[in-house]
Every structure is written in C-alpha cells, then in structure tokens.
N, C-alpha and C positions, 0 to 999 in steps of 0.2 A: 214693643214700643211703649206699652203702658208703664213700664218700669223706668223709662228714661225721664230725666228732668227735662223741662221744656224752656225754650226761649220763645217769646211771642212777638211775631212781626205784625205791626199794626197796618191797617189798610193804606195809610199815607206813606208808610215806609216801603211797602210793596210797590206802590205806584211810583215812588221816587226811583227805586231800583229799575223798574221797567223802563221808565222814560230815559234814564241816564245810561244804563248798561245794555238794555235790549234794543231800544229805539235809537240809541247813539246820540241823544240830544245833549247839548251843553247845559250846564246848570242854569244859566239865565233863561234859556228857552224852556227848559223843564219847569222852572219855577213859574213862568208865565202860564204854562198849561195847567198847573195846579192852582194858579191864582194866589200865590204866596210870594214873599220876598225871596231873593236869592240866598240871603243868609239863613232864613228859616229852612229853605230847601237843603242847604248844605248841612245843617244840624240834623234834619230828618234822615238824610242819606248816611251821615256818619253813624247815627244811632243804628240804622239798619245793618250797615257793614259790621259794626261791633257785635251785634247780636248774632249775625251769621258766623263770624269768626269764632265767637264763644262756643256756638253749637258744634262747629267742626273740631276745634281744639279739645273741648271738654266732652265730646261725644253726647251732646244733648239733641233732643228732637226740636225741630222748628215747627211751631204751630202758627198758622196764618189766621188772624182774626178776620171775621167777615165784616163787611160794611153793614152798618145798622140802618 
C-alpha cells in the first residue's frame, strides 16, 4: 500500500457519507446534524463520492484524515 497514490477523505466528508449512506438520512436532516446548510452538505458529499470513485477507478488508496 505504501506505493499507491492516495486520495484523502476529510473528517466532514466521512461524516457526510455516514449520515447519508449508512444512517440513511436525507440531505436536509444530515445537514442539520452537521450544523451546515444543505447546499454545503451536498458539496461535501459530492467531493467525498468523487474521491472514492477516483480511488476505485484509478487503484488509489483511501486515507482517512483524523479529526484534530
């Protein structure tokens, strides 16, 4: 794995994926839980999906950043 290029999932991206895809919440409810607007939530979720797809298609590792 050390030789693979990485994509980095940020903590807010990981939380968005969890709320939407694991917990099954709609974007409006998810955005309320994260205390952000729905449009910001949608942008974060889109960014996370693009990073995950890039990792799958291009064979990259997914690195999850820790909360600071």
